[in-house]
C-alpha positions as CSV (number, residue, x, y, z in Angstrom):
1,M,76.7,40.5,-36.4
2,P,75.8,37.5,-38.6
3,T,73.1,35.1,-37.5
4,K,74.5,31.7,-36.6
5,M,72.5,28.6,-37.3
6,R,73.1,24.8,-37.4
7,F,70.8,22.9,-39.8
8,G,71.1,20.3,-42.5
9,K,72.1,21.1,-46.0
10,Q,70.7,24.3,-47.5
11,V,68.1,24.8,-44.8
12,A,69.3,28.2,-43.8
13,L,69.5,29.3,-47.4
14,G,66.1,27.9,-48.1
15,A,64.7,30.2,-45.5
16,L,66.0,33.1,-47.5
17,L,64.5,31.9,-50.8
18,G,61.2,33.9,-50.7
19,S,59.0,35.2,-53.4
20,G,60.1,35.2,-57.0
21,F,60.7,38.2,-59.2
22,A,59.8,39.4,-62.7
23,G,63.2,40.1,-64.3
24,S,64.0,43.7,-65.2
25,A,66.4,44.9,-67.9
26,Q,69.6,46.4,-66.5
27,A,71.5,49.3,-68.2
28,E,74.7,48.0,-69.8
29,K,76.7,51.1,-69.1
30,A,75.6,52.3,-65.6
31,P,76.7,50.1,-62.7
32,V,74.0,48.3,-60.8
33,V,74.4,49.0,-57.1
34,L,72.8,46.6,-54.7
35,E,72.3,47.4,-51.0
36,P,71.7,44.7,-48.3
37,S,68.1,43.9,-47.4
38,S,68.9,41.1,-44.8
39,Q,71.4,40.2,-42.2
40,W,74.2,37.7,-42.9
41,H,73.1,34.1,-42.2
42,V,75.6,31.3,-41.6
43,D,74.4,27.8,-42.1
44,F,76.4,25.2,-40.1
45,G,75.5,22.4,-42.4
46,E,76.3,18.7,-42.2
47,E,78.8,18.7,-45.1
48,R,79.5,22.4,-45.8
49,C,79.2,25.9,-44.4
50,R,77.3,28.6,-46.2
51,L,77.2,32.4,-45.6
52,A,74.3,34.1,-47.3
53,R,72.7,37.5,-47.6
54,V,69.9,39.1,-49.7
55,L,70.5,42.4,-51.4
56,G,68.0,44.6,-53.2
57,E,64.2,44.4,-52.8
58,G,61.1,43.5,-54.7
59,E,61.8,42.6,-58.3
60,N,65.4,43.6,-57.8
61,R,66.2,41.0,-55.1
62,H,69.6,39.3,-55.3
63,L,71.3,36.6,-53.4
64,I,75.0,36.3,-52.5
65,F,76.5,33.4,-50.7
66,F,80.0,32.0,-49.9
67,E,80.6,28.3,-49.3
68,Q,83.3,26.1,-47.7
69,W,83.6,22.3,-47.4
70,G,86.2,22.4,-44.7
71,P,89.1,24.6,-43.5
72,Q,90.6,26.3,-46.6
73,K,91.9,29.7,-47.7
74,K,89.6,29.7,-50.6
75,F,85.8,29.6,-50.9
76,G,83.0,29.0,-53.4
77,F,81.2,32.1,-54.3
78,T,77.8,32.5,-56.0
79,V,75.7,35.6,-56.9
80,S,72.2,35.4,-58.3
81,G,69.5,37.8,-59.5
82,P,68.3,39.8,-62.5
83,A,71.4,41.9,-62.7
84,F,73.3,38.8,-64.0
85,E,70.8,37.7,-66.6
86,R,72.9,39.1,-69.5
87,F,76.2,37.9,-68.3
88,H,77.6,35.3,-70.6
89,N,78.7,31.8,-69.8
90,R,82.4,31.0,-70.0
91,K,83.4,34.5,-70.7
92,P,85.8,35.9,-68.1
93,T,84.4,38.2,-65.5
94,Q,86.4,40.7,-63.4
95,L,86.1,40.6,-59.6
96,R,87.3,43.1,-57.1
97,F,86.9,42.5,-53.3
98,L,89.2,45.1,-51.8
99,P,89.7,48.9,-52.2
100,H,92.5,49.7,-54.7
101,Q,92.8,46.0,-55.7
102,K,93.5,45.1,-59.3
103,N,90.6,43.3,-61.1
104,L,90.8,39.5,-60.7
105,E,89.9,37.8,-64.0
106,I,88.0,34.6,-63.1
107,D,85.8,32.4,-65.1
108,A,82.3,31.6,-63.7
109,F,79.7,29.0,-64.5
110,K,76.3,30.5,-65.5
111,G,73.5,28.9,-63.6
112,D,70.3,29.5,-61.7
113,V,69.4,29.8,-58.0
114,G,65.7,29.1,-57.2
115,S,63.4,32.1,-57.4
116,F,66.4,34.5,-57.6
117,G,67.1,33.4,-61.1
118,P,70.4,33.8,-63.2
119,A,73.5,33.1,-61.2
120,L,77.3,33.3,-61.6
121,I,79.0,30.4,-59.8
122,Y,82.7,30.7,-58.9
123,S,84.3,27.4,-58.0
124,S,87.3,28.6,-55.9
125,V,88.4,32.1,-55.1
126,S,90.1,34.1,-52.4
127,L,89.8,37.7,-51.4
128,S,93.4,38.4,-52.4
129,G,93.3,36.4,-55.6
130,D,96.4,34.5,-54.7
131,D,96.8,30.8,-55.4
132,D,98.2,30.1,-51.9
133,V,98.7,26.6,-50.5
134,A,95.5,25.1,-49.3
135,I,94.6,22.2,-47.2
136,G,96.0,18.9,-48.5
137,R,98.8,20.7,-50.5
138,G,101.5,20.2,-47.9
139,G,100.7,23.3,-45.8
140,T,101.1,23.2,-42.0
141,S,98.3,23.6,-39.4
142,L,94.8,24.4,-40.5
143,P,94.3,27.1,-43.2
144,E,91.4,29.5,-42.9
145,L,89.7,32.5,-44.6
146,D,91.7,35.7,-44.1
147,T,89.6,37.7,-41.7
148,H,92.1,40.6,-41.8
149,L,91.4,41.1,-45.5
150,A,87.7,40.4,-44.9
151,K,87.5,43.4,-42.6
152,Q,88.7,45.6,-45.4
153,V,85.9,44.6,-47.8
154,R,83.2,47.2,-48.4
155,S,81.7,46.1,-51.6
156,I,82.3,43.4,-54.3
157,L,82.5,44.6,-57.9
158,I,81.7,42.2,-60.7
159,N,81.9,43.2,-64.3
160,Q,81.9,41.6,-67.8
161,G,82.4,43.9,-70.7
162,K,80.1,47.0,-70.2
163,R,78.1,45.4,-67.4
164,E,79.1,46.1,-63.8
165,V,77.4,45.1,-60.6
166,A,78.4,46.5,-57.1
167,L,77.4,44.4,-54.2
168,Q,77.5,46.6,-51.1
169,T,78.3,43.8,-48.6
170,G,80.1,45.9,-46.0
171,D,82.8,44.5,-43.6
172,L,83.0,40.7,-43.9
173,G,85.3,40.2,-40.9
174,D,82.7,38.9,-38.4
175,A,81.0,36.8,-41.1
176,F,84.3,35.1,-42.2
177,T,85.2,34.5,-38.6
178,L,82.0,32.5,-38.2
179,M,82.8,30.7,-41.4
180,N,86.2,29.6,-40.1
181,Q,84.5,28.3,-36.9
182,C,82.0,26.4,-39.0
183,A,84.7,24.9,-41.2
184,Q,86.7,23.7,-38.1
185,D,83.5,22.3,-36.5
186,L,83.1,20.0,-39.6
187,L,86.3,18.1,-38.5
188,N,84.6,17.1,-35.3
189,D,81.7,15.8,-37.4
190,W,84.1,13.7,-39.5
191,G,85.8,12.2,-36.4
192,V,89.0,14.1,-37.1
193,D,91.1,15.4,-34.2
194,L,90.6,19.2,-34.5
195,E,93.1,20.1,-31.8
196,A,95.9,18.0,-33.3
197,H,95.3,19.6,-36.7
198,K,95.6,23.1,-35.2
199,T,99.3,22.4,-34.4
200,A,100.0,19.9,-37.2
201,T,103.5,20.1,-38.7
202,K,102.3,18.7,-42.0
203,L,99.0,18.0,-43.8
204,P,98.5,15.2,-46.4
205,V,100.3,15.5,-49.7
206,W,98.8,13.7,-52.7
207,T,101.7,11.9,-54.3
208,N,100.0,10.4,-57.4
209,E,97.7,13.4,-58.2
210,K,98.5,13.6,-61.9
211,V,97.7,10.0,-62.6
212,I,94.4,9.9,-60.6
213,S,93.3,13.3,-61.8
214,R,93.8,12.2,-65.4
215,R,91.8,9.1,-64.7
216,I,88.9,11.3,-63.3
217,I,89.0,13.7,-66.2
218,D,89.0,11.0,-68.8
219,N,85.9,9.4,-67.1
220,Y,83.3,12.1,-67.8
221,P,79.9,10.4,-67.0
222,R,78.6,9.5,-70.5
223,K,74.9,10.2,-69.8
224,A,75.8,13.7,-68.6
225,L,78.2,14.3,-71.5
226,N,75.5,13.3,-74.0
227,R,73.1,15.8,-72.4
228,G,75.8,18.5,-72.3
229,E,75.5,18.7,-68.5
230,Q,78.2,20.4,-66.5
231,G,78.8,21.0,-62.9
232,I,81.1,21.6,-59.9
233,M,81.7,18.9,-57.2
234,R,83.5,18.9,-53.9
235,M,85.4,15.8,-52.9
236,R,86.6,14.9,-49.4
237,V,88.7,11.9,-48.7
238,M,89.9,10.5,-45.3
239,V,93.6,9.7,-45.3
240,D,95.0,7.3,-42.6
241,E,98.3,7.1,-40.9
242,V,100.0,5.4,-43.8
243,G,98.6,7.7,-46.5
244,A,95.8,5.4,-47.8
245,V,92.3,6.6,-48.6
246,T,89.8,5.1,-46.2
247,N,86.6,7.0,-47.2
248,C,85.5,9.4,-49.9
249,V,82.5,11.8,-50.0
250,I,81.3,13.9,-53.0
251,D,79.0,16.9,-52.5
252,K,77.5,18.8,-55.4
253,A,78.2,22.5,-55.4
254,T,75.8,22.8,-58.4
255,L,72.6,20.9,-58.8
256,T,72.6,18.4,-61.7
257,Q,70.1,16.0,-63.2
258,S,72.2,13.1,-64.4
259,L,75.8,14.1,-63.6
260,E,77.0,11.8,-60.9
261,S,80.7,11.8,-60.4
262,P,82.6,8.4,-60.3
263,A,85.7,10.1,-58.9
264,C,85.6,8.3,-55.6
265,K,86.2,5.0,-57.3
266,A,89.4,6.4,-58.7
267,M,90.4,8.0,-55.4
268,Y,90.7,4.7,-53.5
269,S,93.8,4.2,-55.6
270,A,95.2,7.6,-54.5
271,T,98.3,7.7,-52.3
272,F,99.4,10.4,-49.9
273,E,102.2,11.3,-47.6
274,P,100.3,11.3,-44.3
275,A,99.7,14.2,-42.0
276,L,102.0,14.7,-39.1
277,D,101.1,16.0,-35.6
278,N,103.1,18.4,-33.5
279,N,105.5,15.7,-32.6
280,G,106.0,14.5,-36.2
281,K,103.9,11.4,-35.7
282,P,101.6,10.3,-38.6
283,M,97.9,10.9,-37.9
284,E,94.6,10.4,-39.6
285,S,93.6,13.5,-41.6
286,F,91.6,14.5,-44.7
287,Y,92.0,16.1,-48.1
288,I,89.6,18.4,-49.9
289,T,89.5,19.2,-53.6
290,G,87.1,20.4,-56.3
291,I,86.1,18.8,-59.5
292,K,84.9,20.8,-62.5
293,Y,82.9,18.9,-65.1
294,Q,83.1,21.3,-68.0
295,I,82.7,20.5,-71.7
296,S,85.2,22.2,-74.0
297,N,83.9,24.2,-77.0
């Protein structure tokens, strides 16, 4: 059973970041198989939920973690360790979460996670690979991670070209159940009526998304652009009963030096169809989305 903790940002993960490693070369043809060397740890953070586990030992230690910034069907996914040193940035990788599942071709950011070293960072994925409706896209009631599929997971396979890594995670059902609980608890921290959202008939729908998204994309922070700095951000806005944005928060999914997103300034001009409770009455709600700052070749 996963360990449940409630700390501030990254505290639980920080507890896992132990000694460093001296990178070792991995065979390009034989799969790298990594067995768990710790229990799952769930960090009930102030702005996000993180589920983390260490695999491998000694110089072959790796870290895997899933993240959520609120109730959603998708999650952020990061893997880090020497097995990923020779994976290339911006080249597609193949992911497979379920037995007999077709490979999911998903781009990943190449990054670094503390003493674990090279990392692949996936902005938004699901176990099934489907692009289902998520929170803020007009869905009803609160979306959540699919615990039924999570129970079927035994390992996560990641490959790129001739390189393949098998993460022997085991059943993720209990761990994802805790993640769903954590994501719902965030609503209480934001002052949102959790019980009303569990039976909502409609969640906020962003009506001028194309206009505002273009404004955000066109306003790449110049200092970061000049440095070639890229990153992934998560943005949460509060939407009132008439569909206006009353608050905006940005949390960095990847650490950056000079990349500070100005997206919240644009979001105060965003308009929404408001959320509706079980009786069809407008209510205060929220909208979560991701922002990728990525420089084209």
